[in-house]
C-alpha positions in Angstrom: -8.7 1.5 25.7 -10.0 4.0 23.0 -7.6 6.7 24.2 -4.7 4.1 24.1 -5.4 3.6 20.3 -5.5 7.1 19.8 -2.3 8.0 21.5 -0.5 5.1 19.0 -2.4 6.4 15.9 -1.4 10.0 16.7 2.3 9.0 17.3 2.2 7.0 13.9 0.7 10.0 12.3 3.3 12.3 13.4 6.3 10.1 12.7 4.9 9.3 9.4 4.6 12.9 8.3 7.9 13.8 9.2 9.3 10.8 7.5 7.7 11.4 4.2 7.7 15.2 4.2 11.4 15.2 5.4 12.2 12.1 3.0 10.8 13.9 0.1 13.2 16.8 0.7 16.2 14.9 1.4 15.7 12.5 -1.6 15.4 15.8 -3.8 18.3 17.3 -2.1 20.4 14.2 -2.4 19.7 13.9 -6.1 20.6 17.3 -6.6 24.0 17.0 -4.8 24.8 13.5 -6.4 24.2 15.2 -10.0 26.2 18.5 -9.0 29.0 16.5 -7.4 29.6 13.8 -9.8 33.2 12.6 -9.0 35.2 9.7 -10.3 33.3 6.5 -10.2 30.4 8.2 -8.2 32.4 9.4 -5.6 32.1 13.0 -4.8 35.5 14.9 -4.8 37.0 15.9 -1.4 35.8 18.8 0.4 32.3 18.3 -1.3 29.1 16.8 0.4 28.7 13.3 -0.2 24.9 12.4 -0.8 24.9 9.3 1.4 26.5 11.2 4.4 23.8 13.8 3.9 21.0 11.3 3.8 22.3 9.6 7.0 22.7 13.0 8.8 19.2 14.3 7.6 18.0 10.9 8.7 19.0 11.4 12.4 17.8 15.1 12.3 14.4 14.0 11.3 14.2 11.6 13.9 15.1 14.1 16.4 12.4 16.5 15.0 9.9 13.8 15.2 10.7 13.1 19.0 10.6 17.0 19.5 7.3 17.2 18.1 5.8 14.1 19.7 7.2 15.5 23.1 5.6 18.8 22.6 2.2 17.4 21.4 1.9 14.5 24.4 3.0 17.1 26.8 1.1 20.2 25.8 -2.3 18.4 25.4 -1.4 16.2 28.8 -1.7 13.0 27.4 1.3 11.7 29.1 4.0 13.3 31.4 7.4 13.1 32.9 6.3 13.5 36.3 7.9 11.7 39.4 4.9 9.6 40.2 4.1 8.1 43.6 7.5 7.3 44.9 8.9 9.9 47.5 11.8 11.5 46.5 14.3 9.9 48.9 13.4 6.7 47.5 14.3 7.3 43.9 17.8 6.5 44.2 17.1 2.7 45.4 14.6 2.3 42.6 17.1 3.5 40.1 19.9 1.6 41.5 17.8 -1.7 41.5 16.3 -1.0 38.1 19.8 0.0 36.4 21.1 -3.6 37.7 18.2 -5.8 36.2 18.7 -3.6 33.0 22.4 -4.3 32.9 22.0 -7.8 33.3 19.2 -7.8 30.4 21.9 -5.9 28.3 24.6 -8.7 28.7 21.9 -11.5 27.7 21.0 -9.1 25.0 24.7 -8.8 23.9 25.1 -12.7 24.2 22.4 -13.4 21.6 22.9 -10.9 18.9 25.7 -8.7 17.5 24.5 -5.9 15.6 28.1 -5.5 14.1 27.9 -8.7 12.3 24.2 -8.4 11.1 23.4 -9.3 7.6 22.1 -5.9 6.8 24.6 -3.4 5.7 22.5 -0.6 7.0 22.2 -2.0 10.6 25.9 -2.7 10.5 26.7 0.8 9.5 24.4 2.4 12.0 25.6 0.4 14.9 29.2 0.9 13.8 28.5 4.7 14.0 27.2 4.4 17.6 30.2 2.4 18.7 32.5 5.1 17.3 30.5 7.9 18.8 29.5 6.6 22.0 28.8 9.8 23.7 26.8 11.7 20.8 25.0 8.3 20.0 24.0 7.6 23.8 22.5 11.4 24.0 20.7 10.7 20.8 19.3 7.4 21.9 18.1 8.7 25.3 15.9 11.1 23.6 14.4 8.6 21.5 13.9 6.2 24.3 12.7 8.8 26.5 10.1 9.9 23.9 9.2 6.3 23.4 8.7 5.5 26.9 6.5 8.6 27.4 4.1 7.3 24.8 4.2 3.7 25.4 4.2 3.6 29.0 3.0 7.2 30.3 0.4 7.4 27.5 -0.8 3.8 26.3 0.0 1.5 29.4 -1.5 4.2 31.6 -4.7 4.4 29.7 -5.0 0.6 29.5 -4.2 0.0 33.0 -6.9 2.7 33.9 -9.4 1.1 31.6 -8.8 -2.5 32.9 -6.5 -2.6 35.9 -5.3 -6.1 36.0 -1.7 -5.4 35.7 -0.7 -9.5 36.0 -2.7 -9.8 32.5 -1.8 -6.6 30.9 1.8 -5.8 31.4 2.9 -9.6 30.2 0.6 -9.1 27.2 2.0 -5.5 26.8 5.7 -7.1 26.8 4.8 -9.6 24.6 3.6 -7.2 21.7 6.6 -5.2 22.0 8.6 -8.5 21.8 6.8 -9.6 18.7 7.8 -6.2 16.8 11.4 -6.8 17.9 11.0 -10.1 16.2 9.5 -8.8 13.4 12.1 -5.9 12.7 15.2 -7.5 14.3 15.5 -11.0 15.1 13.3 -13.7 16.8 16.0 -14.5 19.2 15.6 -11.4 20.9 12.0 -11.7 21.9 12.9 -13.4 25.2 15.0 -10.4 26.6 12.9 -7.7 25.2 9.7 -9.3 26.7 11.7 -9.5 30.0 12.8 -5.6 30.1 9.4 -4.6 28.9 7.6 -6.4 31.5 10.2 -5.3 34.2 9.7 -1.7 33.1 5.9 -2.1 32.9 5.8 -3.2 36.6 8.0 -0.2 37.4 5.5 2.0 35.8 2.7 0.3 37.4 4.1 0.6 40.9 5.5 4.0 40.5 3.1 5.8 37.8 6.2 7.4 36.4 8.3 7.1 33.1 11.5 8.0 35.0 12.3 4.6 36.2 11.4 3.0 32.7 13.8 5.9 31.0 16.5 4.8 33.5 16.1 1.3 32.5 16.3 1.8 28.9 19.5 4.4 29.2 21.6 1.7 31.6 20.5 -0.9 28.8 21.9 1.0 26.3 25.3 2.2 28.0 25.9 -1.6 28.7 25.0 -2.5 25.1 27.4 0.1 23.3 30.1 -1.2 25.8 29.6 -4.7 25.0 29.3 -4.3 21.2 31.3 -6.4 19.1 32.7 -8.6 22.4 32.1 -12.2 22.3 30.9 -13.1 26.1 31.4 -16.7 27.3 28.3 -18.8 28.4 29.2 -18.2 32.1 28.0 -14.4 31.6 24.3 -15.8 31.7 25.2 -16.6 35.5 26.5 -13.0 36.2 23.3 -11.7 34.2 20.7 -13.9 36.2 22.4 -12.7 39.6 21.9 -9.0 38.3 18.3 -9.2 36.9 16.5 -11.4 39.8 17.5 -9.5 42.8 17.6 -6.0 41.1 13.9 -6.7 39.9 12.9 -8.2 43.1 14.0 -5.3 45.5 13.1 -2.9 43.1 9.6 -3.6 42.9 9.9 -4.3 46.8 10.9 -0.6 47.4 7.9 0.4 45.4 5.5 -1.8 46.6 4.1 0.4 49.6 3.4 3.1 47.0 1.8 1.1 44.3 -2.1 2.1 43.0 -4.6 0.2 44.9 -7.7 -1.5 43.0 
C-alpha cells in the first residue's frame, strides 16, 4: 500500500514540476509575444504568432513531455511495465475483441449523457472542438496520455494494492469508485456511472491478465467511439444497443481470461 501511494505522489510530483516550470516559461513567452505583436484590438497581425495559439500548443507539448518523463521513470525503475502478462499470445485478439465491444458500448452511454461541445466551460468546448476537427492527431495524443495513465494507475498502483491485499472483489470496485469521484469533481457528476463501469471492467481485465495492454485497448476504443459520436444526439434506444455490447463483451472477456487469473 505504501508503494502505491509513493507511485501516486511520484506521478503528481513529476506532473506538477513539468507544469510549474513549463507554465512559467510559457507565461513569460506569451507575455513577450503579446507585447511584441500588439495588433488591432489585441489581435496579432497576419503571419505573426498569436499568444493564445502558442499557449494551447505549448500546453499540449508540456503534457507530452510529462508523459515521456513518467514513462521513462516508471519503466526504468521497474515500478510498472507494458508486458503482456499471463495471457497466452494466441488469446490476445479474443480478449481485445470482447473488451473493445464493452468499451464501445460504454462510450455510447457516455456520449448520450454528456456532449463536451456544449459544455458551459469555453476551454472544454475549444479543446474537444479541436479533437473533433483533428481526429488522427488527437487520438494519437490521447492514446499516449491514456497509456501513461494506465501504466501508473493500473500497472503500478492497482498492482501494488492487489499484492498488498488480494481481495479484487473489494479493491477493484473501490478503485473504480475513486476514479469516478475524480470524474465527478473535475467533469460532471452524471458521468460517475459510466466512468466507474469502465474503470471496474479495466480493473478486472488487469486482475485476470496482469497486463496494462487490455486496459489500453479499452481506453483506445472508448476514445475512438467518443470522437466519432461527439456532437451527435443519440435516441434513448441506443442504451439497449450499448447494453447488448457491454454485458456480453465484459462476460466473454473475463471468461476468456479466467483460466489464467492469479490464484490466492
